[in-house]
HTML snippet that shows the backbone in 3Dmol.js (N, CA, C, O; Angstrom):
<script src="https://3Dmol.org/build/3Dmol-min.js"></script>
<div id="view" style="width:600px;height:400px;position:relative"></div>
<script>
const pdb = `
ATOM      1  N   MET A   1       4.181  18.506  -6.379  1.00  0.00           N
ATOM      2  CA  MET A   1       2.982  17.735  -6.662  1.00  0.00           C
ATOM      3  C   MET A   1       2.634  17.898  -8.137  1.00  0.00           C
ATOM      4  O   MET A   1       2.771  18.982  -8.704  1.00  0.00           O
ATOM      5  N   ASP A   2       2.193  16.833  -8.732  1.00  0.00           N
ATOM      6  CA  ASP A   2       1.811  16.835 -10.139  1.00  0.00           C
ATOM      7  C   ASP A   2       0.580  17.719 -10.321  1.00  0.00           C
ATOM      8  O   ASP A   2      -0.410  17.535  -9.613  1.00  0.00           O
ATOM      9  N   PRO A   3       0.619  18.684 -11.262  1.00  0.00           N
ATOM     10  CA  PRO A   3      -0.533  19.577 -11.453  1.00  0.00           C
ATOM     11  C   PRO A   3      -1.781  18.873 -11.979  1.00  0.00           C
ATOM     12  O   PRO A   3      -2.876  19.430 -11.895  1.00  0.00           O
ATOM     13  N   SER A   4      -1.639  17.658 -12.520  1.00  0.00           N
ATOM     14  CA  SER A   4      -2.820  16.956 -13.032  1.00  0.00           C
ATOM     15  C   SER A   4      -3.622  16.293 -11.913  1.00  0.00           C
ATOM     16  O   SER A   4      -4.713  15.775 -12.153  1.00  0.00           O
ATOM     17  N   LEU A   5      -3.087  16.308 -10.701  1.00  0.00           N
ATOM     18  CA  LEU A   5      -3.774  15.687  -9.562  1.00  0.00           C
ATOM     19  C   LEU A   5      -4.522  16.728  -8.749  1.00  0.00           C
ATOM     20  O   LEU A   5      -4.006  17.810  -8.470  1.00  0.00           O
ATOM     21  N   SER A   6      -5.736  16.385  -8.378  1.00  0.00           N
ATOM     22  CA  SER A   6      -6.465  17.223  -7.439  1.00  0.00           C
ATOM     23  C   SER A   6      -6.433  16.533  -6.080  1.00  0.00           C
ATOM     24  O   SER A   6      -6.167  15.334  -5.999  1.00  0.00           O
ATOM     25  N   LEU A   7      -6.697  17.267  -5.039  1.00  0.00           N
ATOM     26  CA  LEU A   7      -6.735  16.652  -3.712  1.00  0.00           C
ATOM     27  C   LEU A   7      -7.823  15.596  -3.637  1.00  0.00           C
ATOM     28  O   LEU A   7      -7.682  14.620  -2.899  1.00  0.00           O
ATOM     29  N   GLY A   8      -8.913  15.770  -4.389  1.00  0.00           N
ATOM     30  CA  GLY A   8      -9.983  14.778  -4.417  1.00  0.00           C
ATOM     31  C   GLY A   8      -9.494  13.431  -4.949  1.00  0.00           C
ATOM     32  O   GLY A   8      -9.845  12.384  -4.403  1.00  0.00           O
ATOM     33  N   LEU A   9      -8.679  13.454  -6.022  1.00  0.00           N
ATOM     34  CA  LEU A   9      -8.131  12.210  -6.572  1.00  0.00           C
ATOM     35  C   LEU A   9      -7.217  11.525  -5.560  1.00  0.00           C
ATOM     36  O   LEU A   9      -7.235  10.303  -5.417  1.00  0.00           O
ATOM     37  N   ILE A  10      -6.433  12.315  -4.874  1.00  0.00           N
ATOM     38  CA  ILE A  10      -5.518  11.762  -3.880  1.00  0.00           C
ATOM     39  C   ILE A  10      -6.305  11.124  -2.740  1.00  0.00           C
ATOM     40  O   ILE A  10      -5.982  10.020  -2.301  1.00  0.00           O
ATOM     41  N   GLU A  11      -7.333  11.815  -2.262  1.00  0.00           N
ATOM     42  CA  GLU A  11      -8.169  11.268  -1.195  1.00  0.00           C
ATOM     43  C   GLU A  11      -8.845   9.978  -1.645  1.00  0.00           C
ATOM     44  O   GLU A  11      -8.928   9.022  -0.875  1.00  0.00           O
ATOM     45  N   GLU A  12      -9.327   9.943  -2.879  1.00  0.00           N
ATOM     46  CA  GLU A  12      -9.968   8.732  -3.404  1.00  0.00           C
ATOM     47  C   GLU A  12      -8.992   7.565  -3.428  1.00  0.00           C
ATOM     48  O   GLU A  12      -9.384   6.429  -3.159  1.00  0.00           O
ATOM     49  N   SER A  13      -7.727   7.826  -3.748  1.00  0.00           N
ATOM     50  CA  SER A  13      -6.747   6.742  -3.792  1.00  0.00           C
ATOM     51  C   SER A  13      -6.521   6.149  -2.405  1.00  0.00           C
ATOM     52  O   SER A  13      -6.226   4.959  -2.290  1.00  0.00           O
ATOM     53  N   PHE A  14      -6.651   6.950  -1.352  1.00  0.00           N
ATOM     54  CA  PHE A  14      -6.525   6.442   0.012  1.00  0.00           C
ATOM     55  C   PHE A  14      -7.757   5.645   0.421  1.00  0.00           C
ATOM     56  O   PHE A  14      -7.663   4.767   1.279  1.00  0.00           O
ATOM     57  N   GLU A  15      -8.896   5.930  -0.172  1.00  0.00           N
ATOM     58  CA  GLU A  15     -10.137   5.217   0.156  1.00  0.00           C
ATOM     59  C   GLU A  15     -10.291   3.922  -0.639  1.00  0.00           C
ATOM     60  O   GLU A  15     -11.223   3.157  -0.391  1.00  0.00           O
ATOM     61  N   ASP A  16      -9.403   3.669  -1.577  1.00  0.00           N
ATOM     62  CA  ASP A  16      -9.454   2.462  -2.400  1.00  0.00           C
ATOM     63  C   ASP A  16      -9.320   1.227  -1.492  1.00  0.00           C
ATOM     64  O   ASP A  16      -8.308   1.071  -0.810  1.00  0.00           O
ATOM     65  N   PRO A  17     -10.333   0.352  -1.481  1.00  0.00           N
ATOM     66  CA  PRO A  17     -10.252  -0.823  -0.597  1.00  0.00           C
ATOM     67  C   PRO A  17      -9.176  -1.820  -1.017  1.00  0.00           C
ATOM     68  O   PRO A  17      -8.803  -2.682  -0.222  1.00  0.00           O
ATOM     69  N   PHE A  18      -8.675  -1.724  -2.232  1.00  0.00           N
ATOM     70  CA  PHE A  18      -7.645  -2.643  -2.711  1.00  0.00           C
ATOM     71  C   PHE A  18      -6.266  -1.996  -2.739  1.00  0.00           C
ATOM     72  O   PHE A  18      -5.328  -2.569  -3.294  1.00  0.00           O
ATOM     73  N   ALA A  19      -6.130  -0.831  -2.160  1.00  0.00           N
ATOM     74  CA  ALA A  19      -4.855  -0.119  -2.166  1.00  0.00           C
ATOM     75  C   ALA A  19      -3.773  -0.955  -1.487  1.00  0.00           C
ATOM     76  O   ALA A  19      -4.041  -1.727  -0.567  1.00  0.00           O
ATOM     77  N   VAL A  20      -2.569  -0.779  -1.960  1.00  0.00           N
ATOM     78  CA  VAL A  20      -1.410  -1.418  -1.342  1.00  0.00           C
ATOM     79  C   VAL A  20      -0.805  -0.381  -0.411  1.00  0.00           C
ATOM     80  O   VAL A  20      -0.370   0.685  -0.847  1.00  0.00           O
ATOM     81  N   ARG A  21      -0.781  -0.707   0.877  1.00  0.00           N
ATOM     82  CA  ARG A  21      -0.244   0.208   1.877  1.00  0.00           C
ATOM     83  C   ARG A  21       0.985  -0.432   2.520  1.00  0.00           C
ATOM     84  O   ARG A  21       0.923  -1.542   3.048  1.00  0.00           O
ATOM     85  N   LEU A  22       2.072   0.273   2.465  1.00  0.00           N
ATOM     86  CA  LEU A  22       3.309  -0.215   3.056  1.00  0.00           C
ATOM     87  C   LEU A  22       3.654   0.674   4.239  1.00  0.00           C
ATOM     88  O   LEU A  22       3.800   1.888   4.096  1.00  0.00           O
ATOM     89  N   LEU A  23       3.783   0.062   5.400  1.00  0.00           N
ATOM     90  CA  LEU A  23       4.067   0.786   6.633  1.00  0.00           C
ATOM     91  C   LEU A  23       5.464   0.418   7.115  1.00  0.00           C
ATOM     92  O   LEU A  23       6.000  -0.612   6.708  1.00  0.00           O
ATOM     93  N   PRO A  24       6.060   1.236   7.971  1.00  0.00           N
ATOM     94  CA  PRO A  24       7.404   0.918   8.476  1.00  0.00           C
ATOM     95  C   PRO A  24       7.419  -0.441   9.176  1.00  0.00           C
ATOM     96  O   PRO A  24       6.545  -0.740   9.989  1.00  0.00           O
ATOM     97  N   ASP A  25       8.426  -1.262   8.850  1.00  0.00           N
ATOM     98  CA  ASP A  25       8.526  -2.578   9.483  1.00  0.00           C
ATOM     99  C   ASP A  25       9.923  -2.868  10.011  1.00  0.00           C
ATOM    100  O   ASP A  25      10.233  -4.006  10.365  1.00  0.00           O
ATOM    101  N   SER A  26      10.753  -1.856  10.064  1.00  0.00           N
ATOM    102  CA  SER A  26      12.093  -2.033  10.614  1.00  0.00           C
ATOM    103  C   SER A  26      12.457  -0.769  11.392  1.00  0.00           C
ATOM    104  O   SER A  26      11.883   0.292  11.146  1.00  0.00           O
ATOM    105  N   PRO A  27      13.394  -0.869  12.318  1.00  0.00           N
ATOM    106  CA  PRO A  27      13.778   0.317  13.096  1.00  0.00           C
ATOM    107  C   PRO A  27      14.197   1.494  12.220  1.00  0.00           C
ATOM    108  O   PRO A  27      13.892   2.645  12.533  1.00  0.00           O
ATOM    109  N   ARG A  28      14.895   1.204  11.122  1.00  0.00           N
ATOM    110  CA  ARG A  28      15.340   2.287  10.236  1.00  0.00           C
ATOM    111  C   ARG A  28      14.157   3.081   9.694  1.00  0.00           C
ATOM    112  O   ARG A  28      14.166   4.312   9.701  1.00  0.00           O
ATOM    113  N   PHE A  29      13.140   2.363   9.224  1.00  0.00           N
ATOM    114  CA  PHE A  29      12.001   3.049   8.625  1.00  0.00           C
ATOM    115  C   PHE A  29      11.054   3.613   9.676  1.00  0.00           C
ATOM    116  O   PHE A  29      10.329   4.568   9.397  1.00  0.00           O
ATOM    117  N   GLU A  30      11.046   3.045  10.872  1.00  0.00           N
ATOM    118  CA  GLU A  30      10.233   3.620  11.942  1.00  0.00           C
ATOM    119  C   GLU A  30      10.752   4.999  12.313  1.00  0.00           C
ATOM    120  O   GLU A  30       9.969   5.903  12.605  1.00  0.00           O
ATOM    121  N   VAL A  31      12.087   5.165  12.302  1.00  0.00           N
ATOM    122  CA  VAL A  31      12.681   6.461  12.614  1.00  0.00           C
ATOM    123  C   VAL A  31      12.342   7.473  11.529  1.00  0.00           C
ATOM    124  O   VAL A  31      12.031   8.626  11.828  1.00  0.00           O
ATOM    125  N   GLN A  32      12.403   7.046  10.270  1.00  0.00           N
ATOM    126  CA  GLN A  32      12.122   7.951   9.164  1.00  0.00           C
ATOM    127  C   GLN A  32      10.629   8.179   8.970  1.00  0.00           C
ATOM    128  O   GLN A  32      10.221   9.148   8.329  1.00  0.00           O
ATOM    129  N   ALA A  33       9.818   7.286   9.522  1.00  0.00           N
ATOM    130  CA  ALA A  33       8.351   7.412   9.487  1.00  0.00           C
ATOM    131  C   ALA A  33       7.813   7.702   8.088  1.00  0.00           C
ATOM    132  O   ALA A  33       7.139   8.707   7.864  1.00  0.00           O
ATOM    133  N   ARG A  34       8.120   6.812   7.159  1.00  0.00           N
ATOM    134  CA  ARG A  34       7.594   6.928   5.794  1.00  0.00           C
ATOM    135  C   ARG A  34       6.534   5.866   5.569  1.00  0.00           C
ATOM    136  O   ARG A  34       6.706   4.707   5.947  1.00  0.00           O
ATOM    137  N   PHE A  35       5.439   6.274   4.951  1.00  0.00           N
ATOM    138  CA  PHE A  35       4.338   5.379   4.624  1.00  0.00           C
ATOM    139  C   PHE A  35       4.083   5.493   3.128  1.00  0.00           C
ATOM    140  O   PHE A  35       4.191   6.579   2.559  1.00  0.00           O
ATOM    141  N   PHE A  36       3.746   4.377   2.491  1.00  0.00           N
ATOM    142  CA  PHE A  36       3.514   4.361   1.049  1.00  0.00           C
ATOM    143  C   PHE A  36       2.105   3.862   0.774  1.00  0.00           C
ATOM    144  O   PHE A  36       1.623   2.947   1.441  1.00  0.00           O
ATOM    145  N   ASN A  37       1.452   4.458  -0.202  1.00  0.00           N
ATOM    146  CA  ASN A  37       0.111   4.045  -0.601  1.00  0.00           C
ATOM    147  C   ASN A  37       0.047   4.009  -2.120  1.00  0.00           C
ATOM    148  O   ASN A  37       0.340   4.999  -2.791  1.00  0.00           O
ATOM    149  N   LEU A  38      -0.342   2.853  -2.653  1.00  0.00           N
ATOM    150  CA  LEU A  38      -0.614   2.726  -4.090  1.00  0.00           C
ATOM    151  C   LEU A  38      -2.102   2.466  -4.206  1.00  0.00           C
ATOM    152  O   LEU A  38      -2.574   1.374  -3.888  1.00  0.00           O
ATOM    153  N   GLY A  39      -2.835   3.455  -4.656  1.00  0.00           N
ATOM    154  CA  GLY A  39      -4.273   3.332  -4.768  1.00  0.00           C
ATOM    155  C   GLY A  39      -4.774   3.876  -6.083  1.00  0.00           C
ATOM    156  O   GLY A  39      -4.057   4.575  -6.800  1.00  0.00           O
ATOM    157  N   VAL A  40      -6.013   3.547  -6.391  1.00  0.00           N
ATOM    158  CA  VAL A  40      -6.628   4.004  -7.635  1.00  0.00           C
ATOM    159  C   VAL A  40      -7.812   4.887  -7.288  1.00  0.00           C
ATOM    160  O   VAL A  40      -8.638   4.527  -6.450  1.00  0.00           O
ATOM    161  N   ALA A  41      -7.896   6.042  -7.932  1.00  0.00           N
ATOM    162  CA  ALA A  41      -9.026   6.949  -7.747  1.00  0.00           C
ATOM    163  C   ALA A  41     -10.239   6.378  -8.466  1.00  0.00           C
ATOM    164  O   ALA A  41     -10.107   5.447  -9.261  1.00  0.00           O
ATOM    165  N   ALA A  42     -11.408   6.922  -8.198  1.00  0.00           N
ATOM    166  CA  ALA A  42     -12.654   6.418  -8.791  1.00  0.00           C
ATOM    167  C   ALA A  42     -12.617   6.443 -10.318  1.00  0.00           C
ATOM    168  O   ALA A  42     -13.258   5.611 -10.961  1.00  0.00           O
ATOM    169  N   GLY A  43     -11.892   7.366 -10.896  1.00  0.00           N
ATOM    170  CA  GLY A  43     -11.795   7.459 -12.348  1.00  0.00           C
ATOM    171  C   GLY A  43     -10.796   6.506 -12.966  1.00  0.00           C
ATOM    172  O   GLY A  43     -10.626   6.495 -14.185  1.00  0.00           O
ATOM    173  N   GLY A  44     -10.120   5.689 -12.133  1.00  0.00           N
ATOM    174  CA  GLY A  44      -9.175   4.716 -12.643  1.00  0.00           C
ATOM    175  C   GLY A  44      -7.737   5.177 -12.677  1.00  0.00           C
ATOM    176  O   GLY A  44      -6.867   4.435 -13.133  1.00  0.00           O
ATOM    177  N   GLN A  45      -7.459   6.386 -12.207  1.00  0.00           N
ATOM    178  CA  GLN A  45      -6.091   6.902 -12.230  1.00  0.00           C
ATOM    179  C   GLN A  45      -5.326   6.389 -11.018  1.00  0.00           C
ATOM    180  O   GLN A  45      -5.749   6.583  -9.879  1.00  0.00           O
ATOM    181  N   GLY A  46      -4.189   5.728 -11.274  1.00  0.00           N
ATOM    182  CA  GLY A  46      -3.353   5.225 -10.188  1.00  0.00           C
ATOM    183  C   GLY A  46      -2.555   6.346  -9.560  1.00  0.00           C
ATOM    184  O   GLY A  46      -2.001   7.194 -10.260  1.00  0.00           O
ATOM    185  N   VAL A  47      -2.497   6.349  -8.242  1.00  0.00           N
ATOM    186  CA  VAL A  47      -1.765   7.392  -7.519  1.00  0.00           C
ATOM    187  C   VAL A  47      -0.825   6.721  -6.527  1.00  0.00           C
ATOM    188  O   VAL A  47      -1.260   5.924  -5.695  1.00  0.00           O
ATOM    189  N   PHE A  48       0.458   7.040  -6.613  1.00  0.00           N
ATOM    190  CA  PHE A  48       1.457   6.560  -5.664  1.00  0.00           C
ATOM    191  C   PHE A  48       1.760   7.704  -4.708  1.00  0.00           C
ATOM    192  O   PHE A  48       2.152   8.789  -5.138  1.00  0.00           O
ATOM    193  N   THR A  49       1.581   7.464  -3.414  1.00  0.00           N
ATOM    194  CA  THR A  49       1.758   8.517  -2.415  1.00  0.00           C
ATOM    195  C   THR A  49       2.803   8.095  -1.400  1.00  0.00           C
ATOM    196  O   THR A  49       2.784   6.969  -0.904  1.00  0.00           O
ATOM    197  N   VAL A  50       3.707   8.998  -1.099  1.00  0.00           N
ATOM    198  CA  VAL A  50       4.646   8.810   0.003  1.00  0.00           C
ATOM    199  C   VAL A  50       4.244   9.828   1.061  1.00  0.00           C
ATOM    200  O   VAL A  50       4.195  11.029   0.798  1.00  0.00           O
ATOM    201  N   PHE A  51       3.957   9.331   2.258  1.00  0.00           N
ATOM    202  CA  PHE A  51       3.521  10.197   3.348  1.00  0.00           C
ATOM    203  C   PHE A  51       4.565  10.115   4.441  1.00  0.00           C
ATOM    204  O   PHE A  51       4.855   9.031   4.947  1.00  0.00           O
ATOM    205  N   ARG A  52       5.123  11.236   4.804  1.00  0.00           N
ATOM    206  CA  ARG A  52       6.096  11.273   5.891  1.00  0.00           C
ATOM    207  C   ARG A  52       5.478  11.997   7.069  1.00  0.00           C
ATOM    208  O   ARG A  52       4.848  13.043   6.917  1.00  0.00           O
ATOM    209  N   ALA A  53       5.668  11.427   8.234  1.00  0.00           N
ATOM    210  CA  ALA A  53       5.088  12.050   9.431  1.00  0.00           C
ATOM    211  C   ALA A  53       5.900  11.689  10.654  1.00  0.00           C
ATOM    212  O   ALA A  53       6.630  10.698  10.670  1.00  0.00           O
ATOM    213  N   ASN A  54       5.759  12.505  11.668  1.00  0.00           N
ATOM    214  CA  ASN A  54       6.415  12.251  12.948  1.00  0.00           C
ATOM    215  C   ASN A  54       5.375  12.242  14.068  1.00  0.00           C
ATOM    216  O   ASN A  54       5.661  12.676  15.184  1.00  0.00           O
ATOM    217  N   GLY A  55       4.195  11.761  13.781  1.00  0.00           N
ATOM    218  CA  GLY A  55       3.110  11.772  14.754  1.00  0.00           C
ATOM    219  C   GLY A  55       2.166  12.938  14.545  1.00  0.00           C
ATOM    220  O   GLY A  55       1.097  12.996  15.152  1.00  0.00           O
ATOM    221  N   LYS A  56       2.551  13.855  13.700  1.00  0.00           N
ATOM    222  CA  LYS A  56       1.719  15.005  13.341  1.00  0.00           C
ATOM    223  C   LYS A  56       1.551  14.974  11.823  1.00  0.00           C
ATOM    224  O   LYS A  56       2.191  14.185  11.129  1.00  0.00           O
ATOM    225  N   ALA A  57       0.700  15.826  11.337  1.00  0.00           N
ATOM    226  CA  ALA A  57       0.520  15.889   9.876  1.00  0.00           C
ATOM    227  C   ALA A  57       1.844  16.245   9.227  1.00  0.00           C
ATOM    228  O   ALA A  57       2.540  17.156   9.677  1.00  0.00           O
ATOM    229  N   GLY A  58       2.187  15.534   8.182  1.00  0.00           N
ATOM    230  CA  GLY A  58       3.454  15.778   7.511  1.00  0.00           C
ATOM    231  C   GLY A  58       3.251  16.016   6.039  1.00  0.00           C
ATOM    232  O   GLY A  58       2.130  15.909   5.541  1.00  0.00           O
ATOM    233  N   PRO A  59       4.316  16.337   5.333  1.00  0.00           N
ATOM    234  CA  PRO A  59       4.188  16.570   3.892  1.00  0.00           C
ATOM    235  C   PRO A  59       3.906  15.278   3.144  1.00  0.00           C
ATOM    236  O   PRO A  59       4.323  14.200   3.567  1.00  0.00           O
ATOM    237  N   ARG A  60       3.197  15.396   2.032  1.00  0.00           N
ATOM    238  CA  ARG A  60       2.888  14.253   1.177  1.00  0.00           C
ATOM    239  C   ARG A  60       3.492  14.510  -0.200  1.00  0.00           C
ATOM    240  O   ARG A  60       3.516  15.643  -0.682  1.00  0.00           O
ATOM    241  N   HIS A  61       3.971  13.455  -0.813  1.00  0.00           N
ATOM    242  CA  HIS A  61       4.576  13.552  -2.136  1.00  0.00           C
ATOM    243  C   HIS A  61       3.852  12.583  -3.057  1.00  0.00           C
ATOM    244  O   HIS A  61       3.595  11.440  -2.681  1.00  0.00           O
ATOM    245  N   PHE A  62       3.527  13.030  -4.247  1.00  0.00           N
ATOM    246  CA  PHE A  62       2.735  12.227  -5.171  1.00  0.00           C
ATOM    247  C   PHE A  62       3.441  12.117  -6.511  1.00  0.00           C
ATOM    248  O   PHE A  62       4.177  13.015  -6.921  1.00  0.00           O
ATOM    249  N   ARG A  63       3.205  10.998  -7.186  1.00  0.00           N
ATOM    250  CA  ARG A  63       3.749  10.823  -8.516  1.00  0.00           C
ATOM    251  C   ARG A  63       2.844   9.906  -9.317  1.00  0.00           C
ATOM    252  O   ARG A  63       3.021   8.689  -9.262  1.00  0.00           O
ATOM    253  N   PRO A  64       1.893  10.434 -10.051  1.00  0.00           N
ATOM    254  CA  PRO A  64       1.075   9.584 -10.907  1.00  0.00           C
ATOM    255  C   PRO A  64       1.654   9.588 -12.308  1.00  0.00           C
ATOM    256  O   PRO A  64       2.585  10.357 -12.549  1.00  0.00           O
ATOM    257  N   PRO A  65       1.190   8.812 -13.220  1.00  0.00           N
ATOM    258  CA  PRO A  65       0.368   7.627 -12.984  1.00  0.00           C
ATOM    259  C   PRO A  65       1.252   6.476 -12.541  1.00  0.00           C
ATOM    260  O   PRO A  65       2.464   6.643 -12.405  1.00  0.00           O
ATOM    261  N   PHE A  66       0.662   5.309 -12.314  1.00  0.00           N
ATOM    262  CA  PHE A  66       1.430   4.141 -11.924  1.00  0.00           C
ATOM    263  C   PHE A  66       2.471   3.810 -12.983  1.00  0.00           C
ATOM    264  O   PHE A  66       2.207   3.904 -14.181  1.00  0.00           O
ATOM    265  N   GLU A  67       3.642   3.427 -12.530  1.00  0.00           N
ATOM    266  CA  GLU A  67       4.642   2.834 -13.414  1.00  0.00           C
ATOM    267  C   GLU A  67       4.195   1.391 -13.668  1.00  0.00           C
ATOM    268  O   GLU A  67       3.370   0.878 -12.912  1.00  0.00           O
ATOM    269  N   PRO A  68       4.706   0.722 -14.698  1.00  0.00           N
ATOM    270  CA  PRO A  68       4.285  -0.660 -14.971  1.00  0.00           C
ATOM    271  C   PRO A  68       4.445  -1.588 -13.764  1.00  0.00           C
ATOM    272  O   PRO A  68       3.590  -2.440 -13.525  1.00  0.00           O
ATOM    273  N   GLU A  69       5.531  -1.430 -13.002  1.00  0.00           N
ATOM    274  CA  GLU A  69       5.754  -2.292 -11.843  1.00  0.00           C
ATOM    275  C   GLU A  69       4.709  -2.040 -10.752  1.00  0.00           C
ATOM    276  O   GLU A  69       4.229  -2.975 -10.111  1.00  0.00           O
ATOM    277  N   GLU A  70       4.371  -0.782 -10.554  1.00  0.00           N
ATOM    278  CA  GLU A  70       3.363  -0.431  -9.543  1.00  0.00           C
ATOM    279  C   GLU A  70       1.991  -0.951  -9.956  1.00  0.00           C
ATOM    280  O   GLU A  70       1.228  -1.442  -9.124  1.00  0.00           O
ATOM    281  N   LYS A  71       1.687  -0.839 -11.237  1.00  0.00           N
ATOM    282  CA  LYS A  71       0.408  -1.343 -11.737  1.00  0.00           C
ATOM    283  C   LYS A  71       0.334  -2.861 -11.557  1.00  0.00           C
ATOM    284  O   LYS A  71      -0.709  -3.391 -11.173  1.00  0.00           O
ATOM    285  N   PHE A  72       1.439  -3.560 -11.835  1.00  0.00           N
ATOM    286  CA  PHE A  72       1.487  -5.009 -11.649  1.00  0.00           C
ATOM    287  C   PHE A  72       1.252  -5.364 -10.181  1.00  0.00           C
ATOM    288  O   PHE A  72       0.457  -6.254  -9.883  1.00  0.00           O
ATOM    289  N   LEU A  73       1.932  -4.681  -9.266  1.00  0.00           N
ATOM    290  CA  LEU A  73       1.773  -4.947  -7.843  1.00  0.00           C
ATOM    291  C   LEU A  73       0.331  -4.702  -7.399  1.00  0.00           C
ATOM    292  O   LEU A  73      -0.234  -5.496  -6.648  1.00  0.00           O
ATOM    293  N   TYR A  74      -0.258  -3.610  -7.862  1.00  0.00           N
ATOM    294  CA  TYR A  74      -1.643  -3.295  -7.503  1.00  0.00           C
ATOM    295  C   TYR A  74      -2.596  -4.362  -8.041  1.00  0.00           C
ATOM    296  O   TYR A  74      -3.465  -4.842  -7.314  1.00  0.00           O
ATOM    297  N   GLN A  75      -2.437  -4.733  -9.311  1.00  0.00           N
ATOM    298  CA  GLN A  75      -3.329  -5.724  -9.910  1.00  0.00           C
ATOM    299  C   GLN A  75      -3.167  -7.093  -9.245  1.00  0.00           C
ATOM    300  O   GLN A  75      -4.148  -7.820  -9.089  1.00  0.00           O
ATOM    301  N   ARG A  76      -1.951  -7.448  -8.857  1.00  0.00           N
ATOM    302  CA  ARG A  76      -1.728  -8.707  -8.151  1.00  0.00           C
ATOM    303  C   ARG A  76      -2.425  -8.702  -6.797  1.00  0.00           C
ATOM    304  O   ARG A  76      -3.042  -9.692  -6.403  1.00  0.00           O
ATOM    305  N   ARG A  77      -2.323  -7.583  -6.090  1.00  0.00           N
ATOM    306  CA  ARG A  77      -2.998  -7.461  -4.786  1.00  0.00           C
ATOM    307  C   ARG A  77      -4.513  -7.531  -4.968  1.00  0.00           C
ATOM    308  O   ARG A  77      -5.200  -8.183  -4.181  1.00  0.00           O
ATOM    309  N   LEU A  78      -5.034  -6.873  -5.987  1.00  0.00           N
ATOM    310  CA  LEU A  78      -6.457  -6.884  -6.277  1.00  0.00           C
ATOM    311  C   LEU A  78      -6.939  -8.313  -6.559  1.00  0.00           C
ATOM    312  O   LEU A  78      -7.948  -8.751  -6.005  1.00  0.00           O
ATOM    313  N   ALA A  79      -6.222  -9.029  -7.413  1.00  0.00           N
ATOM    314  CA  ALA A  79      -6.610 -10.412  -7.748  1.00  0.00           C
ATOM    315  C   ALA A  79      -6.549 -11.308  -6.515  1.00  0.00           C
ATOM    316  O   ALA A  79      -7.422 -12.153  -6.317  1.00  0.00           O
ATOM    317  N   HIS A  80      -5.528 -11.127  -5.690  1.00  0.00           N
ATOM    318  CA  HIS A  80      -5.398 -11.936  -4.478  1.00  0.00           C
ATOM    319  C   HIS A  80      -6.554 -11.680  -3.514  1.00  0.00           C
ATOM    320  O   HIS A  80      -7.128 -12.619  -2.963  1.00  0.00           O
ATOM    321  N   THR A  81      -6.889 -10.428  -3.316  1.00  0.00           N
ATOM    322  CA  THR A  81      -7.973 -10.059  -2.403  1.00  0.00           C
ATOM    323  C   THR A  81      -9.308 -10.583  -2.910  1.00  0.00           C
ATOM    324  O   THR A  81     -10.105 -11.106  -2.132  1.00  0.00           O
ATOM    325  N   LEU A  82      -9.556 -10.447  -4.208  1.00  0.00           N
ATOM    326  CA  LEU A  82     -10.821 -10.917  -4.771  1.00  0.00           C
ATOM    327  C   LEU A  82     -10.927 -12.442  -4.733  1.00  0.00           C
ATOM    328  O   LEU A  82     -12.020 -12.978  -4.546  1.00  0.00           O
ATOM    329  N   SER A  83      -9.811 -13.141  -4.906  1.00  0.00           N
ATOM    330  CA  SER A  83      -9.842 -14.605  -4.872  1.00  0.00           C
ATOM    331  C   SER A  83     -10.113 -15.126  -3.458  1.00  0.00           C
ATOM    332  O   SER A  83     -10.687 -16.202  -3.296  1.00  0.00           O
ATOM    333  N   GLN A  84      -9.705 -14.374  -2.438  1.00  0.00           N
ATOM    334  CA  GLN A  84      -9.952 -14.772  -1.058  1.00  0.00           C
ATOM    335  C   GLN A  84     -11.413 -14.596  -0.661  1.00  0.00           C
ATOM    336  O   GLN A  84     -11.915 -15.317   0.202  1.00  0.00           O
ATOM    337  N   SER A  85     -12.091 -13.649  -1.282  1.00  0.00           N
ATOM    338  CA  SER A  85     -13.474 -13.365  -0.898  1.00  0.00           C
ATOM    339  C   SER A  85     -14.475 -14.317  -1.543  1.00  0.00           C
ATOM    340  O   SER A  85     -15.642 -14.320  -1.152  1.00  0.00           O
ATOM    341  N   SER A  86     -14.057 -15.129  -2.521  1.00  0.00           N
ATOM    342  CA  SER A  86     -14.997 -16.045  -3.152  1.00  0.00           C
ATOM    343  C   SER A  86     -14.992 -17.406  -2.505  1.00  0.00           C
ATOM    344  O   SER A  86     -15.734 -18.292  -2.927  1.00  0.00           O
TER     345      SER A  86
END
`;
const viewer = $3Dmol.createViewer("view");
viewer.addModel(pdb, "pdb");
viewer.setStyle({}, {cartoon: {color: "spectrum"}});
viewer.zoomTo();
viewer.render();
</script>
């Protein structure tokens, strides 16, 4: 885990209403049970989280800050969501 991240920042990234969440959608990924979250903490720091689980709490892996591609994907999702609400 990156030492610049606190658990509070990670939790905030999961609470981001515009976060991009990718869940297993094929048998291969259902077996591996990997979940991805691209969210932004309240301070604006992007956090990419990979969560692995087998129905119980599992290890989490983090890598901040967002890479340019991740930032683009997040901003595109944000713009799409905001355009739908107007």
